[in-house]
DSSP file (Angstrom, degrees, kcal/mol; ACC not computed):
  #  RESIDUE AA STRUCTURE BP1 BP2  ACC     N-H-->O    O-->H-N    N-H-->O    O-->H-N    TCO  KAPPA ALPHA  PHI   PSI    X-CA   Y-CA   Z-CA
    1    1 A M              0   0    0      0, 0.0     2,-0.2     0, 0.0    49,-0.0   0.000 360.0 360.0 360.0 148.2  -54.4   -6.0 -126.5
    2    2 A S  E     -A   51   0A   0     49,-2.5    49,-3.7     2,-0.0     2,-0.3  -0.704 360.0-115.7-129.1-175.4  -51.3   -6.8 -124.7
    3    3 A E  E     -A   50   0A   0     47,-0.3     2,-0.4    -2,-0.2    47,-0.2  -0.901  14.8-162.5-126.2 155.6  -48.3   -9.1 -125.2
    4    4 A Y  E     -A   49   0A   0     45,-2.3    45,-3.3    -2,-0.3     2,-0.6  -0.999  10.5-148.4-135.6 134.0  -46.9  -12.1 -123.4
    5    5 A T  E     -A   48   0A   0     -2,-0.4    43,-0.2    43,-0.2    40,-0.0  -0.918  27.7-125.1-104.6 124.2  -43.3  -13.5 -123.8
    6    6 A T        -     0   0    0     41,-2.7    40,-2.5    -2,-0.6     2,-0.3  -0.186  13.4-146.0 -69.0 155.7  -43.2  -17.2 -123.3
    7    7 A T    >   -     0   0    0     38,-0.2     3,-2.2    39,-0.1    36,-0.2  -0.848  45.2 -74.4-112.1 157.1  -41.0  -19.1 -120.9
    8    8 A Q  T 3  S+     0   0    0     -2,-0.3    -1,-0.1     1,-0.3    35,-0.0  -0.251 120.1  20.2 -52.5 127.0  -39.6  -22.5 -121.6
    9    9 A G  T 3  S+     0   0    0     34,-2.5    -1,-0.3     1,-0.3    36,-0.0   0.367  83.5 148.5  95.1  -4.6  -42.3  -25.1 -121.3
   10   10 A D    <   -     0   0    0     -3,-2.2    33,-3.4    33,-0.4    -1,-0.3  -0.321  25.4-167.7 -59.9 145.6  -45.3  -22.9 -121.7
   11   11 A T     >  -     0   0    0     31,-0.2     4,-2.7     1,-0.1     5,-0.2  -0.834  36.7-100.7-125.6 167.6  -48.4  -24.4 -123.3
   12   12 A W  H  > S+     0   0    0     29,-0.5     4,-2.4    -2,-0.3     5,-0.1   0.910 122.7  46.1 -57.9 -43.9  -51.5  -22.8 -124.6
   13   13 A D  H  > S+     0   0    0      2,-0.2     4,-2.2     1,-0.2    -1,-0.2   0.874 112.5  50.4 -69.9 -34.9  -53.6  -23.7 -121.5
   14   14 A L  H  > S+     0   0    0      2,-0.2     4,-2.3     1,-0.2    -2,-0.2   0.902 111.0  48.7 -67.8 -40.2  -50.8  -22.6 -119.1
   15   15 A I  H  X S+     0   0    0     -4,-2.7     4,-2.8     2,-0.2     5,-0.3   0.926 110.6  51.5 -63.7 -43.6  -50.5  -19.2 -120.9
   16   16 A S  H  X S+     0   0    0     -4,-2.4     4,-2.2    -5,-0.2     7,-0.5   0.922 109.7  50.1 -57.1 -44.8  -54.3  -18.9 -120.7
   17   17 A Y  H  <>S+     0   0    0     -4,-2.2     5,-2.8     7,-0.2     6,-0.3   0.902 113.6  45.9 -59.8 -42.9  -54.2  -19.6 -117.0
   18   18 A K  H ><5S+     0   0    0     -4,-2.3     3,-0.5     1,-0.2    -2,-0.2   0.911 120.5  34.9 -69.0 -43.5  -51.4  -17.0 -116.5
   19   19 A V  H 3<5S+     0   0    0     -4,-2.8    -2,-0.2     1,-0.2    -1,-0.2   0.695 116.7  51.2 -91.5 -18.6  -52.9  -14.1 -118.5
   20   20 A Y  T ><5S-     0   0    0     -4,-2.2     3,-1.0    -5,-0.3    -1,-0.2  -0.171 115.8-100.1-113.0  40.0  -56.6  -14.6 -117.8
   21   21 A D  T < 5S-     0   0    0     -3,-0.5    -3,-0.2     1,-0.3    -4,-0.1   0.876  88.9 -34.1  49.4  54.1  -56.5  -14.8 -114.0
   22   22 A G  T 3 <S+     0   0    0     -5,-2.8     2,-0.9     1,-0.2    -1,-0.3   0.508 102.2 127.5  87.0   4.4  -56.6  -18.6 -113.6
   23   23 A D    X   +     0   0    0     -3,-1.0     3,-0.5    -7,-0.5    -3,-0.2  -0.828  27.8 174.7 -97.1 103.5  -58.9  -19.4 -116.5
   24   24 A D  T 3   +     0   0    0     -2,-0.9     3,-0.3     1,-0.2    -7,-0.2   0.336  62.5  81.2 -90.6   9.0  -57.1  -22.0 -118.5
   25   25 A G  T 3   +     0   0    0      1,-0.2     3,-0.3    -9,-0.1    -1,-0.2   0.187  66.8  84.0 -99.1  17.2  -60.0  -22.5 -120.9
   26   26 A Q    <>  +     0   0    0     -3,-0.5     4,-1.5     1,-0.2     3,-0.4   0.021  46.4 119.9-108.7  27.6  -59.3  -19.6 -123.3
   27   27 A Q  H  >  +     0   0    0     -3,-0.3     4,-3.1     1,-0.2     5,-0.2   0.865  69.8  61.2 -60.3 -37.0  -56.8  -21.3 -125.5
   28   28 A D  H  > S+     0   0    0     -3,-0.3     4,-2.5     1,-0.2    -1,-0.2   0.891 103.1  50.4 -58.7 -40.5  -59.0  -20.8 -128.6
   29   29 A I  H  > S+     0   0    0     -3,-0.4     4,-1.6     2,-0.2    -1,-0.2   0.920 113.5  45.6 -62.6 -43.8  -58.8  -17.0 -128.2
   30   30 A L  H  X S+     0   0    0     -4,-1.5     4,-1.0     2,-0.2    -2,-0.2   0.916 113.1  48.6 -66.5 -44.0  -55.1  -17.1 -127.9
   31   31 A I  H >< S+     0   0    0     -4,-3.1     3,-0.6     1,-0.2     6,-0.2   0.913 109.9  52.1 -64.8 -42.5  -54.6  -19.4 -130.8
   32   32 A D  H >< S+     0   0    0     -4,-2.5     3,-0.7    -5,-0.2    -1,-0.2   0.880 111.8  46.9 -60.1 -37.7  -56.8  -17.3 -133.1
   33   33 A A  H 3< S+     0   0    0     -4,-1.6    -1,-0.2     1,-0.2    -2,-0.2   0.661 121.1  37.5 -78.1 -16.3  -54.8  -14.2 -132.2
   34   34 A N  T X< S+     0   0    0     -4,-1.0     3,-2.1    -3,-0.6    -1,-0.2  -0.395  70.1 156.7-130.9  54.2  -51.5  -15.9 -132.8
   35   35 A F  G X   +     0   0    0     -3,-0.7     3,-1.6     1,-0.3     4,-0.2   0.778  67.9  63.4 -58.1 -32.3  -52.3  -18.1 -135.8
   36   36 A A  G 3  S+     0   0    0      1,-0.3    -1,-0.3     2,-0.1     3,-0.3   0.744 106.8  45.6 -64.7 -22.0  -48.7  -18.4 -137.0
   37   37 A E  G X  S+     0   0    0     -3,-2.1     3,-2.0    -6,-0.2    -1,-0.3   0.291  78.4 113.3-101.3   8.5  -47.9  -20.2 -133.7
   38   38 A R  T <  S+     0   0    0     -3,-1.6    -1,-0.2     1,-0.3    -2,-0.1   0.724  71.1  56.7 -58.4 -26.5  -50.9  -22.6 -133.8
   39   39 A N  T 3  S+     0   0    0     -3,-0.3    -1,-0.3    -4,-0.2     2,-0.3   0.516  82.0 105.4 -86.9  -4.0  -48.9  -25.7 -134.3
   40   40 A R    <   +     0   0    0     -3,-2.0   -28,-0.2     1,-0.2     3,-0.1  -0.561  38.0 174.1 -76.2 138.7  -46.8  -25.3 -131.2
   41   41 A V  S    S+     0   0    0      1,-0.4     2,-0.5    -2,-0.3   -29,-0.5   0.749  76.9  24.5-105.5 -48.9  -47.6  -27.6 -128.3
   42   42 A I  S    S-     0   0    0    -31,-0.1    -1,-0.4   -30,-0.1   -31,-0.2  -0.984  84.1-140.2-121.0 125.3  -44.8  -26.6 -125.9
   43   43 A F        -     0   0    0    -33,-3.4   -34,-2.5    -2,-0.5   -33,-0.4  -0.539   4.2-136.3 -86.4 146.7  -43.2  -23.2 -126.3
   44   44 A P    >   -     0   0    0      0, 0.0     3,-0.7     0, 0.0     2,-0.1  -0.428  44.6 -80.9 -81.4 172.8  -39.5  -22.3 -126.1
   45   45 A A  T 3  S+     0   0    0      1,-0.2   -38,-0.2    -2,-0.1   -39,-0.1  -0.477 107.8  33.6 -72.2 146.3  -38.6  -19.2 -124.2
   46   46 A G  T 3   +     0   0    0    -40,-2.5     2,-0.5     1,-0.3    -1,-0.2   0.518  69.4 138.0  93.9   6.4  -38.8  -15.9 -125.9
   47   47 A V    <   -     0   0    0     -3,-0.7   -41,-2.7   -41,-0.0     2,-0.6  -0.760  45.0-142.5 -85.8 126.1  -41.8  -16.2 -128.2
   48   48 A T  E     -A    5   0A   0     -2,-0.5     2,-0.3   -43,-0.2   -43,-0.2  -0.791  20.6-171.5 -93.4 124.6  -43.9  -13.0 -128.1
   49   49 A L  E     -A    4   0A   0    -45,-3.3   -45,-2.3    -2,-0.6     2,-0.4  -0.864  24.3-121.0-115.1 148.1  -47.7  -13.6 -128.3
   50   50 A V  E     -A    3   0A   0     -2,-0.3   -47,-0.3   -47,-0.2   -17,-0.1  -0.746  23.6-156.7 -84.1 132.0  -50.5  -11.2 -128.7
   51   51 A I  E     -A    2   0A   0    -49,-3.7   -49,-2.5    -2,-0.4     3,-0.1  -0.905   9.5-159.4-114.2 103.1  -53.0  -11.4 -125.8
   52   52 A P        -     0   0    0      0, 0.0     2,-0.1     0, 0.0   -19,-0.0  -0.352  31.9 -89.9 -76.3 161.6  -56.5  -10.1 -126.7
   53   53 A E        -     0   0    0      1,-0.1   -33,-0.1    -2,-0.1     3,-0.0  -0.414  48.5-105.4 -64.1 145.5  -59.0   -9.0 -124.2
   54   54 A M        -     0   0    0      1,-0.1    -1,-0.1    -2,-0.1     5,-0.1  -0.595  39.6-109.8 -73.9 131.2  -61.2  -11.8 -123.0
   55   55 A P    >>  -     0   0    0      0, 0.0     4,-1.4     0, 0.0     3,-0.7  -0.286  21.2-122.4 -59.9 146.5  -64.7  -11.5 -124.5
   56   56 A S  H 3> S+     0   0    0      1,-0.2     4,-1.8     2,-0.2     5,-0.1   0.798 110.6  60.6 -63.1 -28.3  -67.4  -10.6 -122.0
   57   57 A T  H 3> S+     0   0    0      1,-0.2     4,-1.7     2,-0.2    -1,-0.2   0.854 102.2  52.8 -67.6 -33.1  -69.4  -13.8 -122.8
   58   58 A A  H <> S+     0   0    0     -3,-0.7     4,-1.7     1,-0.2    -1,-0.2   0.876 111.0  45.7 -69.1 -36.6  -66.4  -15.9 -121.7
   59   59 A T  H  < S+     0   0    0     -4,-1.4    -1,-0.2     2,-0.2    -2,-0.2   0.824 110.1  54.9 -76.2 -29.2  -66.2  -14.1 -118.4
   60   60 A A  H  < S+     0   0    0     -4,-1.8    -2,-0.2    -5,-0.2    -1,-0.2   0.893 120.7  27.4 -71.5 -39.1  -70.0  -14.3 -117.8
   61   61 A T  H >< S-     0   0    0     -4,-1.7     3,-1.4     1,-0.2    -2,-0.2   0.689  87.9-172.5 -97.6 -19.6  -70.3  -18.0 -118.2
   62   62 A G  T 3<  -     0   0    0     -4,-1.7    -1,-0.2    -5,-0.2    -2,-0.1  -0.311  60.1 -43.1  61.5-144.3  -66.8  -19.1 -117.1
   63   63 A S  T 3  S+     0   0    0     -4,-0.1    -1,-0.2     2,-0.0    -4,-0.1   0.124  96.8 128.6-107.7  20.7  -66.1  -22.8 -117.7
   64   64 A L    <   -     0   0    0     -3,-1.4     5,-0.1     1,-0.1    -3,-0.0  -0.495  64.6-109.5 -74.7 144.8  -69.4  -24.1 -116.4
   65   65 A P    >   -     0   0    0      0, 0.0     3,-2.3     0, 0.0     4,-0.4  -0.338  36.1-102.6 -67.5 157.6  -71.4  -26.5 -118.6
   66   66 A P  G >  S+     0   0    0      0, 0.0     3,-1.1     0, 0.0     4,-0.2   0.806 120.5  57.9 -54.7 -33.6  -74.6  -25.1 -120.2
   67   67 A W  G 3  S+     0   0    0      1,-0.2     3,-0.2     2,-0.1    -3,-0.0   0.591 106.1  51.1 -75.3  -8.1  -76.8  -26.9 -117.7
   68   68 A R  G <  S+     0   0    0     -3,-2.3    -1,-0.2     1,-0.1    -4,-0.1   0.397  85.9  85.5-105.0   1.3  -75.1  -25.1 -114.8
   69   69 A T    <         0   0    0     -3,-1.1    -1,-0.1    -4,-0.4    -2,-0.1   0.602 360.0 360.0 -83.2 -10.1  -75.3  -21.5 -116.1
   70   70 A T              0   0    0     -4,-0.2    -1,-0.2    -3,-0.2    -2,-0.1   0.454 360.0 360.0-100.0 360.0  -78.8  -20.8 -114.7
């Protein structure tokens, strides 16, 4: 696990995009790891978040719909 310090205006999907190499669909992983911050929509600067490793299943399927994974 690593940490990320927010900048003014960050959102869950933007943070996901920044920390998971362009994958903005991993907000659930971030929110689960930072449950105390779950109600924030837009972050102020200076909030430190825990960034868990992306599960291997998320990287294998990406953001493709189920009918496109084969």
